[in-house]
C-alpha positions in Angstrom: 13.8 -52.2 219.5 14.7 -51.4 215.9 16.4 -54.2 213.8 20.1 -53.6 213.4 21.2 -52.0 210.3 22.5 -54.6 207.7 26.2 -54.6 206.7 26.4 -53.2 203.1 27.4 -55.8 200.7 30.5 -53.7 199.7 31.6 -53.7 203.3 31.6 -57.6 203.3 33.5 -57.7 200.2 36.1 -55.3 201.3 36.3 -57.1 204.6 37.0 -60.5 202.8 39.6 -58.7 200.5 41.3 -57.4 203.6 41.6 -60.7 205.1 42.6 -62.3 202.0 45.3 -59.6 201.5 46.9 -60.6 204.7 47.7 -63.9 203.2 49.3 -62.9 200.0 52.5 -61.5 199.0 52.5 -57.8 197.8 48.7 -57.5 198.0 46.8 -55.2 195.7 43.3 -54.0 195.1 42.3 -52.2 191.7 38.9 -50.3 192.3 37.6 -49.6 188.9 35.1 -46.8 189.0 36.4 -45.4 192.3 34.0 -42.4 192.3 32.9 -42.4 195.8 35.9 -43.8 197.4 37.4 -41.8 200.3 34.1 -39.7 201.1 35.0 -40.1 204.6 36.9 -42.3 207.1 34.0 -44.6 207.5 34.1 -45.6 204.0 35.0 -49.5 204.0 38.0 -48.9 201.4 39.6 -46.0 203.4 39.3 -48.2 206.5 41.0 -51.1 204.9 43.8 -48.9 203.6 44.3 -47.4 207.0 44.2 -50.8 208.6 46.6 -52.4 206.2 49.1 -49.8 204.9 51.1 -52.6 203.1 48.0 -53.1 200.8 48.5 -51.3 197.5 45.4 -49.7 196.0 44.7 -48.3 192.5 41.6 -46.1 192.2 40.6 -46.0 188.5 38.4 -43.2 187.7 37.8 -41.7 184.2 36.1 -38.3 185.2 39.1 -35.8 185.5 37.4 -33.8 188.2 36.7 -36.9 190.3 40.1 -38.1 189.8 41.5 -34.9 191.2 39.1 -35.0 194.1 40.4 -38.6 194.9 44.1 -37.4 194.5 43.4 -34.7 197.2 41.7 -37.2 199.4 44.4 -39.7 199.3 47.3 -37.3 199.6 49.6 -38.8 202.3 48.6 -42.5 201.6 51.9 -43.7 200.0 50.1 -46.9 199.1 47.2 -45.4 197.0 47.4 -44.4 193.3 44.8 -42.7 191.4 44.7 -43.8 187.7 42.7 -41.2 185.6 41.1 -43.4 182.6 38.3 -45.6 181.7 38.7 -49.3 182.1 38.1 -51.0 178.8 38.3 -54.3 177.1 41.4 -53.0 175.2 43.6 -49.9 174.9 42.5 -46.9 172.9 43.7 -43.4 172.7 40.3 -42.0 174.0 37.0 -42.9 174.4 33.8 -40.9 174.9 32.7 -40.9 178.5 29.3 -39.5 179.3 28.6 -37.4 182.3 26.4 -34.7 183.6 27.3 -31.2 182.9 27.3 -29.9 186.4 27.0 -26.2 185.3 23.6 -26.9 183.8 22.0 -28.1 187.0 19.1 -26.3 188.6 16.9 -26.8 191.7 16.3 -30.4 193.0 18.3 -31.8 190.1 21.5 -30.5 191.8 21.2 -32.6 194.9 20.2 -35.9 193.1 22.7 -35.7 190.4 25.6 -34.5 192.4 25.1 -37.1 195.2 24.8 -39.8 192.6 27.6 -38.8 190.4 25.9 -40.3 187.4 28.3 -41.2 184.6 29.0 -44.0 182.0 30.6 -45.2 178.8 26.9 -45.8 177.6 24.8 -42.5 177.4 21.6 -44.4 177.7 22.5 -45.4 181.1 22.3 -41.7 182.0 19.0 -41.1 180.3 17.3 -43.8 182.6 17.6 -41.4 185.3 14.9 -38.9 183.8 12.6 -39.3 186.8 15.0 -37.3 188.9 16.0 -34.9 186.2 13.3 -34.5 183.6 15.6 -32.8 181.1 18.5 -35.2 181.7 19.2 -35.7 178.0 20.2 -31.9 177.8 22.2 -32.2 180.9 24.6 -34.9 179.4 27.9 -34.2 177.7 30.5 -36.5 176.3 34.0 -36.1 177.4 37.1 -37.7 176.0 39.1 -39.9 178.5 42.1 -42.2 178.1 40.8 -45.8 177.7 43.1 -48.5 179.2 42.6 -52.4 179.6 42.8 -53.8 183.1 46.0 -55.7 182.0 47.6 -52.3 181.0 46.5 -50.6 184.4 48.0 -53.6 186.4 51.2 -53.2 184.1 51.5 -49.4 184.7 51.1 -49.9 188.5 53.6 -52.9 188.6 50.9 -55.2 189.9 51.7 -58.9 189.3 48.9 -61.2 188.5 48.5 -64.8 188.9 45.9 -67.3 187.7 43.5 -68.5 190.5 42.6 -71.9 190.4 38.7 -72.4 191.1 
């Protein structure tokens, strides 16, 4: 008999967050780099939102096309908000965010890069994936995106914060 599949760490974290959310007033989750959220209804975050409609969720995603996909996927969820910006240490008008230019992908690069959605504030992070796309340096492009601090994101979505004693 094959061993059972381990529970992904993200699932455990989201389960713990969901349990904690039941014990606080006005619970909220801010998911920075939401990229792959809402891929399907088996996604742990999607399950948490379905099970706890009082939970407010802010999906922070810098890439405009991914933010648009998230808006479509979360249409009808009144407790979910998509915030299209990069989460930064401090606010700035714009910052360069590095992504793969999807129109330049060919052959096996298409599957890997589209599935992984490789993107970063640091271009060198993208370049580390050259084993999967040998010409990755030529596939990257910088896009200007809004840059908001976590404090600003919380304020814009009226999420109260409190200091947690440890």
